[in-house]
N, C-alpha and C positions, 0 to 999 in steps of 0.2 A: 203893648201886650200881644204875645204870639197867639194865634188861633190854633185850634187843634189841626193835626196833620190832615191833609186832604182838603183843607178849606181855603188855603191861600192860593189865589189865582192871579197870575200876572197878565195884564191886559197890555200887550206891547203894541204901541201906536195909539194909545187912548187919546180920545178928543174931548174937548169941552163943548163941542157943537152937538146939540141935541139930535140933529138929523143923521149924524154919523152912526154906523153900526157899532163902532167901538164904544161910543157913549151909551148906546142902548144896552150893550153887553154889560157895562158897569152896573146899570140899574137892575138888569135881570139877575145878575150874579148876587147882588145884595138881597133882592127879593127872595132868592132861593136859599139864602143863609150862608153864602160864601163871603170871603173877604177879598174883594177885588184889590189888586195892587197896580194902579195905573202907572205906566211908564210913557213919558213924553219929554223930550229934551228941552222944551221951552215953557212948560207950565209947572206951577208949584202946587196947585190944587185943581181938582176937577170935581164939581158938585160937592165941595166941601171935604173931599178925600185927598190926603197928602198924595202928591204925585212924585214918583222918582224920575230922575233925569236919565238914568241909564240902568241897565241890568246889573252893572257892577255896584251901583248904589243900593239895589235891592239886596244883593249878596251881603254887603256891609251891614245891612239892617238885621241879618241873622235869621230871618224867617225860613221855615221849611216850605218850599214851593212844590205844590202838587202839579199844577198845570200852567203852561204858558199859552195863551191864546193870541195868535199873531194877526195884526192888522196893518202890517207894513209891507211894502213891496219887496221883491226878491233882491233888488239892488241893495237895500238896507239890511235885510235879514241875512244876506250872504256874509256880511262882516261881523255877525254876531254869534257864530258857531261857538267859540271858546266861552263867551259870556253865558250862552245857554247852557252848555255842558257844565259849567262851574256851579250853576244853581241846582243841578241834579233833579230836574223835574221828572215826575212819573211820565208825563206825556206833553206833546206840544201839538196844539190844534192850529192848522193853517186854514184860515177862513177864506171864502171866495175872494179872489183877487190877490191873495198873499202867497199862492203856491210857489214852491221853490224846490224842484225835484232834486237838485244836487244837495241842498242843505237837508232835505228830508232823508235822503240816503244816508248821509253822514250821521245824522241823529239816530236813525235806526241802527247803524253799526255800533253805536254807543249804548245800545239797549234802552233807548228812550222811545216810548210809543209815539208814533206819528199818526195823526188823524187829519184827513182833508174833509172838513165839514164846517158848517155854520154854528158857531156857539150859540146863537140865539135859537136856532131850531133845536139844537141838543138840549138846551135848558127847557124850552117850552114842551118838548115831548118827553121830558124826564129821562133822557139818555145821557145826560152830562156825567 
């Protein structure tokens, strides 16, 4: 079942390790009423949530994506421009350590809002 527009949040680089910030983001997003959509190439579920292996798999699912929050390094994210744009997110959040100036510029040129911030802080301070 699809959730209302604005609620579907892709967590790119989601981890099943509780100490990882991407895992904490999954929990915080759920607590705040969002539907996190984890993306990890090797995991099928994280904390009982179905995990997609690629952004293309997310697209095939047909959900409207509001935000992609990035937890992968620039070497990985640089290869994902087309996949990100095809999801037509309203915004992409680059968390600390995932910054990618070239990709951020390309996304901005596509009229996608680009934010350099910590998703956890945005959620906890009600700025998400």
